[in-house]
N, C-alpha and C positions, 0 to 999 in steps of 0.2 A: 730786869728779870726775865730769862728764855726758861722755856718750860716744854716739856713733854707727857703725857699722861696717857697710855693705854685706857681707852674705855672700858674692854673686855677684863681685865686685870686689874686694872685700878692704880700700877706701879707706875711710878711717878719719877725724872730726874728732874733738875733746876740745877740755873747758873745764877748769879747775883753779882751784877756787874755794876759799876759808876756809869758806864757808859756802855754805847750798844751799835757796833760797826760789822764790819764784814770780818774780822780778824777773832772779836769774841765769838763769833757766830759761827765760826770753824773752831774756836776751840770747844766749843759746845758739841758741835756735832761730835770733834775726835772722843771727847770724854762720854756723853752719850752712847757713840760706839764700843767704844770698850765695853760697856754695860750688857750688852749683848750676847748669848749665846752662843757657839759660833755655827749654831742650823737656824739661828732667827734672822730674820730679814725687817727692819721695819720703814714703815711706809708713812713720814711725818706730812700732815697737811698743813699748809704753810698759806698766808694770804703773799700780797704781791708788795710787801715792803722791802725797800732797796738793798736791806743787808741779804733780803731771803734771795734776791733775785740777782745779785752784782756776780759779774764775770770770774771774780778772784772768788769766788764762795769754791770750798773742797767739798762736796759730799761722799764719806767713806761708802766701801763698796758693797757695805751692809745695810745701807739706809738709802731708799727712796724717796724724793721730796714729790707730792701733790700737789701743785699748783690751783689755788681755787681761783675762779672767778671774782673782776671785780665787785668789791662792795655784796660782799657775801659771808661775813662772819657767824653770820649764825650755823653757817656750815664745819664750822671750827670747832671740834669740843674743847678746845684748851680755852677759847673765851670765855665758857661758860666757867671755869675756874677763875680767871681774871675778875670777873663780873665778882663772883663769891669771894674772894678774898677783897675787893673793894669792899662788898657790902656788910660783911660780917668783922673785918680788921682794920680796914685803911682809911676808910669814909670821916668825916668828922672829927681827926685827932690833929693835933700839933703835936711834933717833933722838937724836943731841945736844940738837938743836931743833929747832922749827918749821920753821925755813929748812933744814935735811936731811933733815926729811920730805918736804916739798915738794920737793927737788930729787932724791928719788928716786923721786918720783911720775912729776915731768915724765920721768926718764932710764929708767924701766918702761915710760911710755908711749912714749915714741920709740924703745927697741929693738923692743917688739912689736908696738903698734900701727900703726906707720909700716912697717911689713912688710907688703904686701897677701898674700904667699901664706901667710906664717901667719895672717892675720886668715883669709881663707879656710878655715885648715882648723879655727882656733880657733872660730870665730863658724858655722860651715856650720850651716845648716838646710835639711834637705831638706825637712820638712814645707809649705816655702814653696813649693816647685814640684810636689807633689803634688796642695797645694789649686788651681794652674795658674790665677792668677788676675792675677799680677805680670806683663805682659807690654807690652813696648812695641813689636810688631812692625808696626803699623801705621803705625808713626813720629807719630801724633798727640798732643798734648801733652793730658794726661787733662784734662777739667771737673774741676770739685768734682763734681759730682753723677755722674759716671764713678767718680770714686775713690772714695766713697761706697760707691753701690754694689756693687762691688766689693768693699771690705772688708767688707760686710755678707755677699756669698758666703762671703769667706776664714774670717769668723769663724762659719759656720755649719761650714764644713769643720775648723777649729780645734775646736769643740766637739764633731762628732762624734770626731775623734782622738781629744781629753784623756777622753773616758765610759771609766770602768775603771782611768785610771793613780790608783793611789790618791795617796803623798805625794809631795811637791815634792824634787826631788834638794837637795843641798845643795852 
């Protein structure tokens, strides 16, 4: 399952696939990009998984990828959703077959991820606000250069915040 959640609004988009590779990630990016309003630019926080950094990755113009430092899943708001889904829906269950497993995944996504208030709680990311770099107050569409510069400042702020944090949360 691939997913994206806006911690501020609780809006979520997802794609369930029996396999995960660069082609599936590209499909997800295209579909997600199409859901954005013409004046929106999304910043997606990703880890360093192979299909997230592939040379064949095709990122739409209205999406910017912010790559996290290694071993820092606690900085990615979507990780909280995966933990929530596992602990509330997927753990300690047996499924009759693949179709039952797939249906359980879809049902869990619909029940949890399509509830914006729950997503704002589960995927809360107060450090994004403290970095104070994600702002659309001027109403302008961010250029790719402005998005990259903003992300560079955000990455620096995140690096400072992560100094001394020990192990990743599970």
